C-alpha positions in Angstrom: 70.4 124.6 68.2 67.8 124.1 71.0 68.8 120.4 71.3 72.5 121.3 71.7 71.7 123.9 74.4 69.4 121.3 76.1 72.2 118.7 76.1 74.8 121.2 77.4 72.4 122.3 80.2 71.7 118.6 81.1 75.4 117.8 81.2 76.1 120.9 83.4 73.2 119.9 85.8 74.5 116.3 86.0 78.0 117.6 86.8 76.6 119.9 89.5 74.7 117.1 91.1 77.8 114.9 91.1 79.8 117.6 92.7 77.2 118.1 95.4 77.0 114.4 96.1 80.8 114.1 96.2 81.1 117.1 98.4 78.6 115.7 100.9 80.4 112.3 100.9 83.8 114.0 101.4 82.4 116.1 104.3 80.9 113.0 105.9 84.3 111.1 105.5 86.1 114.0 107.2 83.6 114.1 110.0 83.8 110.3 110.5 87.6 110.4 110.7 88.0 113.2 113.1 85.3 113.3 115.7 83.8 111.1 118.4 81.4 109.6 115.9 84.3 107.8 114.2 83.4 104.1 113.6 85.5 101.7 115.8 87.8 99.3 114.0 90.3 96.6 114.9 93.1 99.0 114.1 92.1 101.2 117.1 93.9 100.8 120.4 97.5 100.2 119.2 98.7 102.9 121.5 101.2 101.3 123.9 104.5 102.6 122.4 107.6 100.4 123.1 111.0 100.3 121.4 113.4 97.3 121.3 115.9 96.0 118.8 115.4 92.7 117.0 117.6 90.2 115.4 116.6 89.8 111.7 118.4 87.2 109.6 121.3 87.1 112.0 121.7 90.9 112.3 120.7 93.3 115.1 118.3 95.8 113.6 116.1 98.6 115.0 115.2 99.6 117.6 111.7 98.9 116.3 108.8 101.1 117.3 106.1 98.8 118.6 102.5 100.1 118.8 100.7 97.5 120.9 97.1 96.6 121.8 95.9 94.3 124.6 93.6 91.7 123.0 92.7 89.7 126.2 93.6 89.8 129.9 95.9 86.7 130.2 97.5 88.8 128.5 97.5 88.4 124.7 98.9 91.5 123.0 99.6 92.3 119.4 102.2 94.9 118.3 102.6 96.6 114.9 106.4 97.2 114.5 108.0 100.1 112.5 111.6 101.3 112.1 110.5 104.8 113.1 107.7 106.7 114.8 107.2 108.8 111.6 103.5 108.7 110.5 104.6 107.6 107.1 106.7 104.7 108.3 105.7 101.3 106.8 104.7 98.2 108.8 107.7 95.8 108.8 106.9 93.3 111.6 104.1 92.0 113.7 104.8 90.7 117.2 102.4 88.6 119.2 102.9 88.7 122.9 101.3 85.8 124.8 101.2 84.9 128.5 103.6 82.2 129.5 100.7 80.5 131.2 99.5 79.8 127.6 102.7 79.3 125.6 104.3 77.1 128.3 101.4 74.9 129.1 101.5 72.7 126.0 100.5 75.2 123.3 104.2 75.5 122.0 106.7 72.6 122.0 110.1 73.1 123.5 111.8 72.9 120.1 109.4 75.5 118.5 109.7 77.8 121.5 113.6 77.7 121.4 113.5 78.3 117.6 110.7 81.0 117.3 109.8 82.5 120.7 111.6 84.6 123.3 111.2 85.4 127.0 110.2 89.0 127.7 111.4 88.8 131.3 114.9 88.0 130.0 114.7 90.6 127.2 113.5 93.4 129.6 116.3 92.5 132.0 118.8 93.5 129.3 117.6 97.1 129.5 117.0 97.2 125.7 113.2 97.6 126.0 111.9 101.1 126.5 108.2 102.0 127.2 107.4 105.5 125.9 104.7 108.1 126.5 103.8 107.0 130.0 104.7 108.2 133.5 107.5 106.1 135.0 105.2 104.2 137.4 102.8 103.2 134.5 105.7 102.3 132.2 107.0 100.0 135.0 103.5 98.4 135.2 103.5 97.7 131.5 107.0 96.2 131.7 106.0 94.0 134.7 103.0 92.7 132.8 105.0 92.0 129.6 107.6 90.2 131.7 104.9 87.5 132.3 104.8 86.8 128.5 106.7 85.2 125.6 106.9 86.8 122.1 107.1 85.7 118.5 108.0 88.2 115.8 107.0 87.9 112.1 109.3 90.0 109.9 107.3 90.8 106.7 109.1 93.5 104.8 112.8 94.2 105.0 113.9 97.9 105.2 116.1 97.7 102.0 113.5 96.0 99.9 111.3 98.1 97.5 108.5 95.6 97.8 107.8 92.7 100.2 109.5 89.6 98.9 106.8 87.2 100.1 109.3 85.6 102.5 108.3 85.8 106.1 111.1 85.4 108.6 110.9 84.9 112.3 112.9 87.7 114.0 114.3 87.2 117.5 115.0 89.2 120.6 118.6 90.3 121.2 120.2 88.0 123.7 117.6 85.2 123.2 118.4 82.2 125.5 117.2 78.7 124.8 115.3 77.0 127.6 115.3 73.4 129.0 112.1 71.5 129.4 112.2 72.2 133.1 112.7 76.0 132.6 109.8 76.1 130.1 107.5 74.4 132.6 108.7 76.6 135.5 108.1 79.8 133.4 104.4 78.9 133.2 104.1 78.6 136.9 106.1 81.8 137.6 103.8 83.6 135.2 100.7 82.6 137.1 102.3 83.3 140.5 103.4 86.8 139.4 99.9 87.8 138.3 98.1 86.4 141.4 96.8 88.9 144.0 99.5 90.2 146.3 102.3 89.0 144.0 105.0 91.4 143.0 
């Protein structure tokens, strides 16, 4: 009888210790995820909110909610794209936005550019791109910076599919226009000129 009581007491003590350890861990997780002590991660900083429709498999879809982060000053920007701004929305696309001074200086061939890339200056001029959550002057600065770039969109998970198919498609901007070799080269020069001091 004493042995059974001892085992029961030991089991209860073990359970109590586990609950205390788990409670301390949960409290630390909550603290880490809410306060200034939160550990930085590569997911931080995707807070530039832009919407634009995309052409996916020949159909205009969206507008997609882009949450973008500047990776380097040329600029190179990455955007996580969702079909809504709902916190539970799933990631459907990733768009990379790269300075024309990079894409149009030999990094991308003309054939690949025309097939996979698009000109943000042309896309912004259509009026389909909207910058959100910023005062109008700051939104205009964002649009002006993005106009110096090209974009490539990787479509990963179609809205009607229950699971990702494993097929990655290249989506395109609405109104995409193919370039000539001369236009590709000229775009790189315009990009550098537009970002130089005193340029508008």
